[in-house]
C-alpha positions as CSV (number, residue, x, y, z in Angstrom):
1,M,49.0,60.1,-35.5
2,F,49.7,63.4,-34.3
3,T,49.7,64.0,-30.5
4,T,47.4,66.7,-29.0
5,K,49.3,66.8,-25.8
6,Y,51.4,70.0,-25.4
7,S,54.1,68.3,-23.2
8,E,54.4,65.5,-25.9
9,I,54.9,68.1,-28.5
10,L,57.6,69.8,-26.5
11,E,59.4,66.5,-26.2
12,Q,59.3,65.9,-30.0
13,I,61.1,69.2,-30.3
14,D,63.7,68.2,-28.0
15,Q,64.2,64.9,-29.9
16,V,65.1,66.7,-33.2
17,D,68.6,66.3,-34.3
18,P,69.2,69.5,-36.4
19,I,72.5,68.0,-38.0
20,N,71.0,64.9,-39.1
21,Y,67.7,66.5,-40.1
22,G,69.5,69.1,-42.2
23,R,71.6,66.3,-43.9
24,T,68.8,63.8,-44.7
25,R,65.4,65.6,-44.8
26,N,65.1,65.6,-48.6
27,F,65.5,61.8,-49.0
28,I,62.7,59.3,-48.9
29,D,63.9,57.6,-45.8
30,G,65.5,60.8,-44.3
31,D,64.9,62.3,-40.9
32,V,61.7,64.5,-40.6
33,S,60.6,66.5,-37.5
34,K,56.9,65.8,-37.9
35,L,56.2,69.1,-36.4
36,S,54.7,71.2,-39.3
37,P,50.9,70.4,-38.3
38,Y,51.7,72.1,-35.0
39,I,53.7,75.0,-36.6
40,S,51.1,75.6,-39.4
41,R,48.3,75.8,-36.9
42,G,50.0,77.9,-34.3
43,V,50.3,75.5,-31.6
44,I,54.2,76.1,-31.5
45,S,56.3,78.7,-33.3
46,T,59.4,78.3,-35.4
47,K,61.2,80.2,-32.6
48,Q,60.5,77.2,-30.3
49,V,61.9,74.7,-32.8
50,M,65.1,76.8,-33.4
């Protein structure tokens, strides 16, 4: 499930490997950030992720 604790969401951002994500995100077993629920609801911004 998705956490609702802001500090844990920020930790998730820090754990994203942008190189691996970009290379594998379109594959079934690829790397995904799992941040879209937070971005789409305005909890975090795309600027925070970048």
